[in-house]
N, C-alpha and C positions, 0 to 999 in steps of 0.2 A: 690142910689152908699153904700154913706154910711152905711146901712141901709145890705148890704151885706156884707159890712165891717164886720161890727158889728156880726151877722150870725156867719159870718168864723171864724173870732177867736175864737168866741164861741167856735164853734164844736173844731178846732184847742186844743183850751187848757181843752176839755171833753178828746182828744183822748192824748193828756198828761197825763191825768192825771189814764184814764184809760191801757194806754199800758204798759207792761210788761215790767223787770227790763232787764236793758240791759245783753247780755251774748259776753263769750270770741267768738273767730273766731269757731269752730266747734260745741257748744252749747248746747252737749248731741247726734248728731248728725250729718247730712252731710251739710259741712259749700258754703257759694258763692262757684259756680264753679271756677270763673276764681280765684282764690286766691290758686288754685294746676294747673288749666289749662289754657294752651291759646289755641283757635284758629289757628290764623294764628304764631305767636308770632311775631305783628306785631301792634302796636300802637302809630297815627300822625309821620309816617314814622323812627320810629326804634323799633331797638327789644325791647319785653317788659323784657325779659329775656336773660342774655350774656353768657349762659351755653351750648345755643344753636345759630345758626347766623339766622338773621331774616327771619321770611315765613318757620323754620322750629325749629317745639316743638320736644321735647325726646319723648319718649314709651308712648302710651296713649296719647299722646298731653298736655302730663307731661313742669311745669316748670321747667324741670332738665333731666338728662340724663339720671335718673333710680328714683326708686322712693321715695329711701329715699333722696336723692341729696332735690326734692320737697319739701320735709319735714322741711331739716335743709333750708330753704329759711328764714323757720320763726325762726326756733326754736331754729338755733343760730345766732347770729348778733355779727362781729367782729367789734372791738375799746368797749366792752360791759364790763362796770366794775364789774357782778352779784354781789352775786347772783339776777337773776331777771327771776320774774315771771314765761315764760310756756318754758324759756332755757332749753336743755337737752347739751347741746354742745360747745364747749369755741373753738373758731377759734383758731388757733396756734401761731399767732400772738399776742395772750393775755395771753403764758404760755410758755414765754421762758423757760429755763433749769432753774431746784430750783422753778420754780414758778408753781405753781399749779392750777387743773383747777377750774371755778371761781362758779361752778352752784352744788347745795348741795339739792337738790330736794332726796325724799330718793327712787329712780332708779339709779341714781347718774347720772355724767358726764360725755358721752361719752369719752369725752377728754383726758381721764386718758388712753385709749387705743395706747394713741401716746405715750406715755412713757413707755420706756425701760430705767433700771437701774442696773448697773453693783458697781457689789463691795464682797469686799471678805467674807467668812464665814472659821470657824479655816484656812486660810490661802488655801483656794479652788475658782478662781473665779469664782461666781457665776452670772448670770442675770435673771432681773426678767424684765422677757419678755409684754410689752405694749399686744401683741394681748391676754393674759391670762387672762388680765383685767376687759374684760364684755366679748358680744355678738356685735362679730364684725358684724355692720350691713356697706353694700356695698353702699356704697355712694360718687359718684368716684369724683364729683364735690366739696366736703368737705374731698376727702383724706381718707377716709377711706373704705379698700379694706376687702378681705374677708379671713379667717382664714386659714393662710397657714399650721396648724398643725392639726386641727381636723376637715375636711373636711366636717365631718356629724355631725349632733348634738348630743350630747353625750349620749346613750340611746337611739336613737331612729336611724332616716334618713334623718331628713331634709338637702337638700345639704347646707355649708358654703355659697357656693360661689350663693345662691338665698338668702340670707337673709336682711331680707328688715326690716322698719319701717313698715310695716304694711302686715309684715309676721304673726305680731305678734296685732297690731290694726286694726278694722278697718276704712278707709279711708272714708269711708261712712257715719259709722256709724251710719247702718239699726239694730243693738242689740238698742230693748228698754225692759222698765221694767213696767210691768202697775199696778194696786191696788194691786191685787191679788200675784200681786210678780213673774206671767208668764214672760217671756224673749222670745222674739220670734222677727223676725226681719221686720215682717207687725206686723198692726193690729193699736191703736192710735195715731194720731200722736207723735211725739215727741219734748214736748214744757220744755227743756230746761235739763244741765246736771246732773247727776245720786250721781258724784265721788266725791261730797263736802259735809260737817258738814254743807252748809249754803244753797245746792242744794233743790227747793219744792220739796214733794213728787207726786207719780202719782197722780190722779185723776183719776172721771168716764168719763172724755172729754179729759185726755192725761196721755203720757207715761214719761217716761224719761230716760234720755241715761247710760245705764250700765257703770261702774265703769271703765274708761280713756277709753274710744268708743274700748275694746277689742274685738275682732273676738269670735264670740261663736258657739256652736253645727254645723257645716255644712257650716264653716264659710269657703271660699277653698283661699287661696293667690296668688291673683296673676301672684308672680312669679313663681307657679308652679301647673300653670294652668291645673285641672283635675286628680293634685294628691294630697295628705296631708290634705283632707278636715280635719278639726276639729271635733272629738269625744266629747268633754268634755265643759260646759259652763261655760261662765264667774265668774270669783269667786263673793261673796258679799266680799265688802271692802270701807270706805267711811276717805276719807284722809280730812282736815283743806281746808280750803278756802287759805288761804294762806300758800303753804306748802315748797319753794324754800330759804331757808334760814337758817340760820347760825343757831347753837343749844349751842352757848356759854352761853347763860344764861338758855333759857329751850328747851327740848325737843318737838321734832314736832314728833306727834304721827299721823300713817296711822288703822285706825279701820279695821282690815284684819277680816272677817267673816267667811267664810269657802269658801272650793274649788278652792285655788290657787293653790296649790300644784295638781291637776287631772287638771287645764288650762293648768297647766307648762309641764301634762304628753302628752299635745298634740305633740307635739314635745317630750319629754325626756323622751319615754313609760318604758322605763327599769328600771328608777330609782326612781319611785315612789312609795315605802310602806309606805300602812297605817295603814295595821293589822299588828301586829308582836306580838312574847314573848319576855321580857327583855331575852337579854344569850342567843337565837335561834343560831344555825351555819345558816351565809351562809347572815347573817341580813346586809344590806345599813342602813345608817342613816334613822330613822324614816319620811317621813313628809308625810300630808296628813288630810281627812278629820277625821279618826279613830285611827291617831297618836296620842293621849292624853295623855299630862304631865305624870302622877299621881301623886300620892300622897305622894314623897319624892323629883319627880322635882319640884314641886308645889312648898314641902318649901324651897329648896334650892333655886328655882330662887325668891319666897316674902324675903325671907331675907339676900340673898346675896347684897353686895354690890360695894368692891372691895375684891380685896385681902387681906387677911388678918383680914377684916371685912362682917363677919355676920351681922352685926344688924339693919337689914334692916326689913321692915312690909310691908304688903300688901299693903295698902293703896297707898305706894310712889315707887313697887316696879318696875313698870314699867322703861325698858331699851329700847332706840331704836337701840340701837345697838344689839339688840336680840332679836324682835317682835315674837310674837305667837299670833294663829289668834286664835278669840273667839268663834269658836265654834256654831256660830247663823246668822239665812239672818234677823233680826229684824232692821231692819235701825235704828228706834226711839236711840235701843241700839247703834247702831255704832257709831251713831249721838254723841253720849253724851261725848264720848271718844275720836275723830276725832280733838282733840285741841293741844293749844302749849302753855298748862297751865301746873302747875303744879297738878292745882285740876283734870287732867285727869290723873292720871300715877297709877291706878291699876293693879297692878300685874294679874296673871292667878286664874283660879278656875279647880272644877273639869272636866268643859265645852270647855277647854282651848288646844290647841293642834300647834304640830313644822308641819310649812307649808316649804314651799320651801326660801320665805323671809325671814326665820328665820335667816338664815346665809348671806344668797346672795343678789344682790343688780338687782333692775330689768336691768341695762342698764349697766355700768360698776362702777367698784368705785379703789382703790390704790393700791386693790390687790390683788394676785392671786385669779384663781375663781371668779372674783366678790366677795368677799367676804369682810361682811361689817368691819371686822379686820383683819391684818397678823394674820397671820398662819407659814409663815417660820423661825420662831425665839420665841422661850417659852415668852420673855419679850414682851411687847406692849410698856411699862416704862425702863427707866432708873434712876436713881435721882442725885441730885445732891453733893456736897459735906457735905448739911446739911442734907442730907438727904429729898431732897423733890424731889415730881415727876416730873421729863421732857423728852419731847420726846428726843427721840436721835439723837444725833450728825453725818451724814454721816459716818466724817474720825476718831471720838474718840469713836462712837460706830457702825461702821458700818455693824457687825450681825445682831446686833435692829433693823436699821434702813431702813435694805431690800433695803439705797439705798434712799431713800429722804430725802429730806432738811426738818429741823424742821418745814417751812411755811410748805411746800406738808403736813407734816405727821398733822400740827393740821388741815389743811383743809381734810384730808382725813376720820380725825374724827367731820368732819362739825363744825369745831370751837370751839371746849370742850379743855379746858386747860387744861394740862397732871394733872394737881394736882383733879381732877375729879375722875381720877387713881391713885392706890396705887406706893408707888417706885416701881422699879420691878413689876410692873401691868400685871401678866398673863394671859394669852386667854380669851376673854369672851365666849370662851365655856363651862366655870364655874359658870358663870350667870347660870346655870344651874345643872350645873354638880358638883360645888365645891371641887374641889381638887384640889387647888391651897393652 
């Protein structure tokens, strides 16, 4: 008996040594089925989820009344103090009036959708509508409803009433990248996430998941079965392993490689503009693999620090309020800069291009059109009596504050102190265009 025990312990020890590192719930592919679904919504005589009565599940046997609610069972947590890892939404009770949503992921916090502000601009009453702050995912269990104004995707026809987390993300994570760079829904097993700078590379025996388990070519959201299949492949991108964090001290850099705008065009087809000539008529803002920044824009970006300060250098030029796409599918190069350190802040080069996320956040922001910075007024900051840059007060500087409290403005800029900007800082469009 003693000998058997010793052998068993030795085997267990060898398994621990050879076992792969623990990963997050999705791990780049499909997760535990019971994490999202319930067969009977009953365990030990009680309902597994209070969203539906015992013995009744949501659609597709989900633990929620809709797909996004099933996602938010994990991605929102009441009582959070945030920012917290994988959370992308703040509970209503945790963001009372004058208090910002807690999460600072690169995609933004959906909680901003519930923040509507009324203020005066030049004596005229103005409303900064919450539903204009981002993608209005439908998650009835958490108070998220369809966009009442934009009934279809701008530039496309995807119905707002059917917008869910699963409209963009493949909940089963079937898309995978192999060692040759090929992306498919079948093939070698997915051994881990491919989203992070710490992710292992694909090998001859295992693939990795695609960025943020997004749906790729051929993906068909279940909310609209039989229509709206994706025609564009997932983007090449890498994020730091720690990404939900304040940027008060150092920036969080997501390395966007290529194809982000093309992927967004699965729904926003009419907005994509990759090929352009400066000054051409009928132009929407360029964004896409072909929308290279050009010599003048690169020079502006690398030199621009803030309004009135063009002393920057290419080595430290990157700003997460105006990120660019690197124009590459080289994951080694992307991992090298997907960091939270000042050493990874190099500016663009001749391969770099504009992408949709250069201006917008993927989920939501504090500002209209889910922009990374406010655009409804010329100034992002004001100044105190000593000329020190401060965020505008919603009473004293109503037009500039756009209804946000100073605390909300600080959170909207991911914890950056106002002194990171110039007093009376003009919009971050100037990072590329330098018109201030």
